[in-house]
C-alpha positions in Angstrom: 25.5 -17.3 -93.1 26.1 -14.0 -91.6 27.3 -11.5 -93.3 31.1 -10.2 -93.5 32.7 -6.6 -92.7 36.2 -5.3 -93.1 37.0 -4.6 -89.7 37.5 -0.6 -91.0 33.8 -0.6 -91.6 33.0 -2.5 -88.2 34.9 -0.3 -86.4 33.0 3.1 -87.9 30.3 1.9 -86.8 31.4 0.8 -83.0 32.0 4.9 -83.0 29.2 5.8 -83.7 27.3 4.1 -81.0 27.8 7.2 -79.0 26.2 9.1 -81.1 23.2 11.2 -79.3 21.1 11.0 -82.3 18.5 7.9 -81.3 17.3 6.6 -85.2 21.0 6.8 -85.9 21.9 4.8 -82.9 19.0 2.5 -83.7 20.2 1.7 -86.7 23.3 0.8 -86.3 22.6 -1.4 -83.2 20.6 -3.3 -85.4 23.5 -3.4 -88.7 26.1 -4.7 -85.9 23.3 -7.4 -84.5 22.8 -8.7 -87.6 26.3 -9.5 -88.1 26.3 -12.2 -85.2 28.6 -13.8 -82.6 32.2 -12.9 -84.7 31.8 -9.3 -84.1 32.0 -10.0 -80.1 36.1 -10.2 -79.7 35.8 -6.4 -81.7 33.3 -5.1 -79.4 34.9 -6.4 -76.2 38.1 -4.7 -77.1 35.8 -0.9 -78.0 34.6 -1.4 -74.5 38.5 -2.2 -72.6 39.2 0.6 -74.5 36.8 3.3 -73.7 36.1 5.2 -70.7 33.2 6.6 -71.9 29.8 4.8 -68.8 28.1 5.7 -71.6 29.2 3.7 -74.2 30.1 1.1 -71.9 27.1 0.5 -71.3 25.5 0.9 -74.8 28.9 -2.4 -75.6 27.4 -4.7 -73.3 23.6 -4.9 -74.0 24.9 -5.1 -77.2 27.0 -8.0 -76.9 24.1 -9.1 -74.7 21.5 -8.6 -77.9 23.6 -10.5 -80.3 24.6 -13.5 -77.6 20.4 -13.7 -76.9 19.7 -14.0 -80.3 21.8 -16.6 -80.6 20.0 -18.6 -77.6 16.9 -18.0 -79.4 17.8 -19.5 -82.5 19.5 -22.4 -80.8 16.5 -23.2 -79.0 14.5 -23.1 -82.1 16.6 -25.0 -84.0 16.9 -27.7 -80.7 12.4 -27.4 -80.6 12.0 -28.4 -84.4 14.0 -31.6 -83.4 11.8 -34.4 -83.5 13.1 -36.1 -79.7 15.3 -33.1 -78.8 17.8 -33.6 -75.9 17.3 -32.7 -72.5 20.9 -31.9 -72.1 21.2 -29.9 -75.0 18.3 -28.0 -74.0 20.1 -27.9 -70.6 23.1 -26.6 -72.3 21.6 -23.8 -74.3 19.5 -22.2 -71.5 22.6 -21.9 -69.8 24.5 -20.1 -71.8 22.0 -17.2 -71.4 23.7 -16.6 -67.7 26.9 -18.6 -69.1 28.1 -17.1 -73.0 30.6 -18.4 -72.5 30.6 -21.8 -70.3 33.1 -24.5 -71.4 30.4 -27.0 -73.1 32.9 -29.5 -73.2 33.7 -29.0 -69.3 30.4 -29.4 -68.9 29.5 -32.6 -71.3 32.8 -34.6 -69.4 31.3 -34.0 -66.0 27.9 -34.9 -67.5 29.8 -38.3 -68.7 32.1 -39.1 -65.1 28.5 -38.9 -62.9 27.0 -41.1 -65.4 30.1 -43.9 -65.7 30.2 -43.9 -61.4 26.6 -44.3 -61.5 27.1 -47.2 -64.1 29.7 -48.9 -62.0 28.0 -49.0 -59.1 24.2 -50.3 -60.9 23.2 -54.0 -61.8 20.3 -53.7 -63.2 19.4 -57.4 -62.4 18.4 -55.4 -59.0 14.9 -54.3 -58.3 13.5 -50.6 -59.3 14.1 -49.8 -55.6 17.5 -50.7 -55.3 18.4 -49.5 -58.7 17.5 -46.0 -57.3 19.4 -46.3 -54.4 22.2 -47.2 -55.7 21.6 -43.9 -58.3 21.0 -41.6 -55.2 23.9 -42.9 -53.6 26.0 -41.9 -55.7 24.5 -38.7 -56.8 23.6 -37.7 -53.9 25.9 -38.8 -51.1 29.0 -39.3 -53.2 29.2 -36.3 -55.2 27.0 -34.2 -52.5 24.3 -32.7 -55.0 21.4 -31.4 -52.5 18.9 -28.7 -52.8 19.8 -25.2 -52.2 16.9 -24.9 -49.2 18.7 -22.0 -47.8 18.4 -19.8 -51.3 15.6 -22.0 -53.5 14.6 -19.0 -55.6 18.3 -17.8 -56.8 18.4 -17.9 -60.4 21.3 -19.3 -60.5 20.0 -22.5 -58.9 18.1 -23.0 -62.9 21.8 -23.4 -65.1 23.5 -26.4 -65.4 26.8 -24.9 -64.9 26.2 -24.0 -61.7 24.3 -26.9 -60.4 27.4 -28.6 -61.0 30.0 -26.2 -59.7 28.0 -25.9 -56.8 26.6 -29.3 -56.4 23.1 -27.1 -55.3 19.8 -26.9 -57.0 16.1 -26.3 -56.9 13.4 -29.4 -57.6 13.4 -28.6 -61.4 17.2 -28.5 -62.4 18.2 -30.8 -60.2 15.3 -33.0 -61.5 16.6 -32.8 -65.1 20.7 -33.3 -63.9 18.6 -36.8 -62.6 16.9 -37.4 -66.1 19.5 -36.4 -67.9 22.7 -39.2 -66.1 19.3 -41.6 -66.0 18.9 -41.5 -69.5 22.8 -42.3 -69.9 22.6 -44.9 -67.7 19.8 -46.7 -69.1 17.0 -46.2 -65.9 13.0 -45.8 -67.9 13.0 -42.5 -65.7 10.8 -39.3 -66.8 10.1 -35.8 -65.7 6.4 -35.1 -63.6 6.1 -31.1 -64.2 3.9 -30.1 -60.5 2.3 -26.9 -59.6 5.2 -25.0 -58.0 7.3 -28.1 -57.6 9.1 -31.1 -60.1 9.4 -34.6 -59.8 10.4 -38.0 -62.0 8.6 -41.1 -62.2 10.5 -44.9 -62.6 8.9 -47.0 -65.2 8.6 -50.5 -65.9 9.8 -50.2 -69.4 11.0 -47.4 -71.4 8.0 -45.2 -73.5 7.5 -44.4 -76.7 5.6 -42.2 -78.7 2.6 -44.7 -79.6 2.4 -46.1 -75.6 -1.2 -44.5 -75.0 -1.6 -42.3 -71.1 -3.6 -45.5 -69.7 -0.1 -47.8 -70.7 1.7 -44.6 -69.1 0.2 -44.7 -66.2 -0.2 -48.4 -65.4 4.0 -48.7 -66.1 4.5 -45.7 -63.8 5.8 -48.1 -60.6 6.6 -44.7 -58.0 7.9 -41.5 -57.8 10.8 -39.7 -56.9 11.8 -36.3 -55.5 15.6 -35.2 -56.4 15.2 -32.1 -55.0 15.0 -34.5 -51.4 18.0 -36.6 -52.0 15.4 -39.0 -54.0 13.4 -39.7 -51.7 10.9 -42.1 -53.1 7.2 -41.8 -53.0 3.8 -42.8 -54.4 0.6 -41.4 -56.2 -1.7 -40.3 -53.1 1.3 -38.6 -52.3 0.9 -36.5 -55.1 -2.7 -36.0 -54.3 -1.8 -34.7 -50.8 -0.1 -32.3 -52.0 -1.9 -30.8 -54.7 -4.8 -30.7 -52.1 -2.2 -28.9 -50.0 -2.4 -26.0 -52.6 -6.0 -26.2 -52.8 -5.7 -27.4 -56.5 -8.4 -30.1 -58.3 -6.0 -33.0 -58.8 -5.5 -33.2 -63.2 -4.0 -36.5 -65.1 -1.0 -34.2 -65.9 -0.1 -33.9 -62.9 0.3 -37.7 -62.6 2.4 -38.4 -66.2 4.9 -37.3 -67.4 6.2 -34.4 -70.5 8.2 -34.2 -73.3 11.4 -32.4 -73.2 10.0 -29.5 -74.4 7.6 -28.5 -71.7 10.6 -29.4 -69.5 12.7 -26.8 -70.8 9.6 -24.3 -70.2 9.4 -25.6 -67.0 12.9 -24.5 -66.0 12.0 -21.0 -67.8 9.3 -20.5 -65.7 11.7 -21.3 -62.9 13.7 -19.1 -64.2 11.6 -16.1 -64.7 10.0 -16.8 -61.0 13.4 -16.4 -59.5 13.6 -13.2 -61.8 10.9 -11.7 -60.7 11.6 -12.2 -57.2 14.8 -10.7 -57.8 13.2 -8.0 -59.1 15.0 -8.1 -62.2 12.2 -7.3 -64.5 14.4 -6.8 -68.0 14.4 -10.4 -68.0 11.2 -11.1 -68.2 10.7 -10.1 -72.1 13.5 -11.9 -73.1 12.2 -15.2 -71.1 9.1 -15.6 -72.8 10.5 -14.8 -76.3 12.8 -18.0 -75.4 9.5 -19.9 -74.5 8.2 -19.1 -78.1 10.9 -19.8 -79.7 10.3 -23.4 -78.5 6.5 -23.1 -79.6 5.5 -22.5 -75.7 3.5 -19.3 -75.1 3.9 -17.6 -71.9 0.4 -16.0 -70.6 0.4 -12.4 -70.0 -1.4 -13.6 -66.6 -0.5 -16.0 -64.1 
C-alpha cells in the first residue's frame, strides 16, 4: 500500500521541484514517485497553475515516471500468472502511451467484434470456411487492415489506436486476431517470425502437455492478419526465411506463449521508436521486457 501524505506536505514537495540543487531535486522526485498514482491529480493541477517552462517539464517527467512505474509493476504481476491473458497484456502495454485510456470502452469494442464473428460463425463448417467468415467480419465489415503507408508508426503497436483507426502492424493485428479467436473459440495461435508475425490454425486447442511433434502435426495452415487474413502453408514460411537469408528453425513454425508475444510487441515498438529517433523510449521498453522476464540484448 502506498504511503499517504497530507496535501500541504505534498504541495511543499511540489514547490521544491524547481530547486536548482540537483540532490534536492532527486530526493524530492524519489519521494513523490514513491507516493504512487494518487498524487498525479495534484501534479496536474500544479502544471496548470505554473507558467515556468522548467517546472512544466519536470512535472511532466514526474507524472510519466509514476505512470511508467505502475506499468512495470502491472506487467510483472501479469507475467507471474500461470496463464496470462493476451488482452490484459496488450492493455498494459497500451497504457504506456495512453495512461488514461478507457479500458472498459476497449473491452466493449473487443466484445462487440467477437459477438459479430460469433453471430456469423458456424462451427460445423470446415476450418477454411470458419476463417473466411472470421476474415470477412474483421477485414471487410469492420475495415481493419495493415498500415502499409506508415508501418513503423509507433502508434500501430497500441490497442487503443488500432481499434480506433482500424490500422495496425503485423504484430498488433495478429494479437487482435488472436484475442478475438480466443473469444469465439477458434484454435488459433501466434507465430513470431523475423520482422513479421502470423498465426496458425490447429486441429484442436493446445495444452501445456502437448509435445512439439504433436503441435507441429496439429497445424492445418497459417494466416497472415496483416494481409487481411490470407491463408498460406509451411513452405511459404520457409521461402520467406530464405529471402531473408535465414536458416529455418523449429520455432519459426510453432506457436509462442503469451509472454513471448507481448515481448514481440515491445520489440516492434522499440524498432518503431528507433526509426523515429526517439531514443529515450528504448531504455524504458527494455525494462518492460525485463518486467515480463525477457531481457533485451544490448546488441541486436
